[in-house]
N, C-alpha and C positions, 0 to 999 in steps of 0.2 A: 503494499499500498504506500503511496506516494502522499506525504503531507506538504501543503505551502507553509514555509516559515515567513515568508516577507512577500510583499508584492508591490511593484510599482508600474504605473501606467504613463507611458509617453507618447504624445501625439507627434506623427511624422508628418509634417507638411511641405517643408522647404528643406535645402541643403544643409542648413545649420543644426537641425532637428536630427540629422542623420549622424552628425559627428558628437551631439549630446548624448544620443542614443547608444553608439558605439563606446563612448567612454563610460557610461553608465554600465552597460554590460562588462566591461573590463574590470571596474569597479568591483561589481557583484561577484565575478569569477576570483579575485584577488582575496575578497573579503571571505570567501570560503576554503581558501587555500588550495584552489585549482593550479596544477601545475602548469608551467609555461606552453607545453606542447598542446595540451587540452585547450588553455585559454585560447592559442591562435586557432585551433580548429572552431571553437565555438565563435570567435570574432569573424572568421572567414564566412562560416554559414549566415550569421547575423548580417555580415554585409551583403551576401548575395540576395538575402530574402528581403532586406530593406532597399535594395536596387530594384528588384521585382516590383516591390509595391509602389514605389515613386514611378516607376516607369510606366507600369500598365494602369496604375489605379490613383494616380496622382496624391499617392500617400496613404495615411491610414493610423493606426494605433499599435504599440507594441507593448504587451505586458512583460515585465521582468518579474521572475519569481526565483526565491531560494526554495528549493523543495529537497525534502529528505525522504529517503528509503532505507529503512534499517540504522546503519551506521556510516551510508553513503550520504554526502549531500551534493547537490547539482544546481545547475541554473536550467530554469524552462522559460522559454521565450514564446510567446503567441502573437503573431503578426496577424492583424485583421484589417482588410481593406472593405471598401464598398465599390471594387472597379467591376469589369465586365464579366469576372469569372473565367473559368479557365472550362473549355468544351469539352476537353478530351484528357482527363488527369492521366491516364495509362500511357497515352502518347509522352504527354509532357514529363512523365517519369522515364522516359526511355534515354540513355545516352546518346548526343548528339542533336537533341531534339531544340529547336529554338524558333520562336515566332518573332523574335525581335533582332535577328542576324547579329548576335552578340557570341563572344567567345568566353562568356561567363561560365561557372561551373553547372550551372542549370539547377534543377530540382534533383536529379540524381545523384549529382556531385556532393551536393549540401547534404543529403540524406546519410551519404558515405561518411562524413565528417562529425556526426552526432549520434547518440547512441538511440535516441528515441524521434521519430519523425511521423507526423501525423498531417494530411492534407484535407481540406474538404473546400468544395467550390460549389456554386449555384449560379448559373448562368443569369445576369442581370442583376444580381445580388451581392456577390463578390466572393472573397477568398479568405480561409483562416487556414493559416500553417503554424502547427506546435511543434517545437522541439524541445529536446532535453540533452543536455550534455552533463555528465556526472563527474566529479573531481577526481574519482579513481576509476576512471573506465574510457 
């Protein structure tokens, strides 16, 4: 069972918000004593997801949580937007898929960087992506 120990909600609408969000995620990871390699993986995943949120939905909200499962602490990030939605999640989760002609990691690369990855999307309503990176994992 995963328990949420703290929660912070950040609205991301402009580039300065992206910088603020990434700094807050880094501070949160340091606070739970996450190692440097896992911090880098978490921040890379965060960068990809917030970039998608800005590109495809003109921004949204990110919830940062410190979570605990047994003796392991982690960071859970939930990105929510009210963009157009993803028409085919299965296609979007395949390596090499891009609608934006970008060379980014894409969703599959992001999924490989974290311990838990969940995506829900509804056409015309938006997308919610939740990731968890454990401090020891």
